[in-house]
N, C-alpha and C positions, 0 to 999 in steps of 0.2 A: 506493499499499499504506498503511496506518497500522498503525504498531509501536510498541511501549514498549519502551527501554531502559531497563535496569538497571545503571549504569553507576559502577564504584569510583571514588572519588574522594579524594586523597590530596595534599594542599599539599606537603608534603616527607618527607623519609625519616623523619623523629622524630615528624611527626605523627601523629595518628589518623585513619583512613581511614573512611569508610563508602560504602553506596551511594544514590546519587542518581536518582530516577527520569525519564524525561524521552519527551515525545510526539512522535513525528514522521508527518503525516499524508501526506507527498510524496513517501515512498520511491518508486522505481523498480524494478522487477526487474531493468534492463538496470545495474543499478550493481553495483558491487564494497565489498564490505564498507567498505574506507577512503573510499570515494567517500561511503557511507552518514554513515560518522565525517564526512567532510568537512560533510556537511549538516547534521548534527549540530553543530558548530562555528558555522558560518554563523548557524544560527538563535540558538546562545547568545549569540556575538558582536553579533548586530544587538537582542537582549536587555540590553544591557549586562552581560553574564556570564561568569566566565572560562571559556574553551574548554577541551575534554577535550584533555590533553597525551597522545599516543601517539607512537609511532615510527615511522618509515617512511622508505624511500629509495627505490631501485628499482622497487618497485610489479609488477616481474616476476618474483617468485619465487626471486629470483637472492641478495639481499642477509641475508636473515633476520633483520631487524629488526623486521617487523612484526607481534611477537612478542604475541600475548594471547589467552587463554583466552574464548572464546565457547560460551555455555550449556555449561560445565563442561569444554569440549575445548579443546586448544593448536592453536590455529589455525582452531579452528571444526568443523563438520560438512563431512563428507569425506574423499578416501582420497587422500594425498601434495599436499596443497594447502599453501598461505603462508595466511596471511591475506589479502594483496592479492588471490592469487586464489579468494578464496571471493564466491561470486555469488549476489545477494539469492534468484536462484530457488531457493536451499535452504531460504528459509524463507516462513511463509505471513503472508497476510495479517491484521491483530491479533494476530499474534505477540509476546510479552516475549522479549526477548533480554537475556541477562545478560551482559556484557564485565567480565572484572577483569585483572589483570597476572598472571603466573608466580607462583606461592606457593610460594618457595623461602628459605630465609635465605641461602642464597648468591647470589641474584638480589635484594639490597634494592631495595625501590620507590623511587625517584627523586621520581616525581609520576605522580601518576595512574595510567596505563597503561604508566609506561615504568618499566623496571626498569635496573641495572645488571651486565651479564653483561660484566665486565671480567676477571672470574674466569674466563672461558675464554680470553682473552687471556694471561691468568698461567700456564695450563697450557699453554698452545702456547711460552709462551718457556720453560719445562722441558724441554721435548724435543720439540716439534714442528718440528723446521728439520732443512736438510740441509747437510753440507760440501761444495762442489762447487768444480772446477776454473774459473777466471775466464779470458775471452780469447776466443780464436775457438769457433764452436760446431765442436760436433766431430760426425763422419759419423755419418748416422741409425743404422746398423750395429754401432755401437762396442759398443753394450749390448745384447744379445740376450735378449729377454724375449718369452716365450709370448703368444699374444693371450689366452688363458685368465686368464694371471695379470693382464695387462695391462687388461681388462676388469674383474678383481675391483678392480684397485688404483683405477680409474676411480669403479665404484661408490662406494667408501669414500671418495673423494676429492669425491663429490659433496654430501657433508656441509656444509650452509651456517653451522654454530656459532648457528642460534635460539636453542637451548635446550629446544625441544618436547619432548623426550628425557626431561630434567631435570623439568618441568612436569607429565608424565603420571607420573612414577614414585614409586609411595608412599613410596620413601624419599630420593628427591629426589637419584638417582646419576646421573653425568656418563658412565658408564660406555662406552656407546654413543658418545658425542662422543669420546671418548678413543681408543676403539679404531679407530674411523672414520679419525682422524688417525693410530694406530699403523700399520695395516694400508696407507695409502695409501702408507707409506716401506718397510714390512715386506715388501711382496710384490715391489718393484724393487731392482736394484743400488745406484741411487744412495743409498740411504738405509739401507745394511749399515753405515757408519763410524758413526753412532752408534747401531744397533740395540741393542749391549750394554744401553745404559744409559738410551735411550728411553723402554719401557713402565714403568721403575721410577721414573724421573725423574718423569714425566709421572702415574702413579695417585699417588705420595708429595705430590705439589703438590695434587691433585683432593682426596685426603686432610685435608690441610694446610688447604684451603679452605673444609671443611665440607661438603662432599656426601657423599651417603650409599653405602650400600653397594648391589653389585648383588643381587637374589633371584629373577632370570631370569621375572619373571613375562610380560614380552615387551610392555609396553603401550609401552614407548619405540620399539621396531620399527614397533608400530602407528600410531604418531601423528607418526613422521617424517615431513616433507614431501617427503623425496626418496626413503624408501623404504629406508632405510641397514639391512641387515641385521644380524639378533642372532648371525650368525656370525663378526662381527666380533669380538664380546667373547671368544669362542673362541678367535680366536687372540692377541688383547689377553693373556690370562690363559697360553697358552705363550710369548708373548714375556716377560712377566714371569717366570715360572718358570725360563725362559732363563736371563734377566739376573741371578736370585737365585743358579743355580748358579755362575755366571760370577763373581760379586762374592763368593761365599764361597771360591771358589778364588782368587781375587787376595790373600784377606786370609791365606791360608796359605802364601801368597810372602814 
């Protein structure tokens, strides 16, 4: 395959970026998109040029670090895939492919296609945890949970924190990410200890970090590589309202 790649290049967070155009004449249909980027970097290094910086780790659709916009879509064309799972069969010979980083102020560019997603970690620090007893393992039937609730909690826990929801949202909202992390605890008894404050604290931190509000367009669910449902945002809103009532009641005491 012969391909034209328009890749965003930016030397650093404070530098002005621009698209650079590259030609690849030997791309294989059996490649993944990250392997295509590897081939581009090998070509650039052989020419004595600076390779394109992009993030990756597991290359198995688990870590969420391979975050990039491909032809205007988070992780590229396809449903419920990360960029490392994007196969070159999705493109045509002679096609021009545009590659750029997540576009949101809450994920500032570090270099080229690498963005700083540590804001997600700060949201988790605000409330994405549970208090549990340490020591020997408890019996498996100590906490009785229905299969339906357990399945829904596991669906929420499938979120890998890649940031595709933020990149897809016109408001750069992190509501789907926060909702998934709140849901996975709200549905299980182990998460009840912090349940009063979790949604309140995590949403407050989300706002503080400059993420936008949710307007329910559904673009986050459509582009989520793990298919996290928009229904978790409804649960997040309910948890937030409950926290508000409890907070108001406590202030009156």
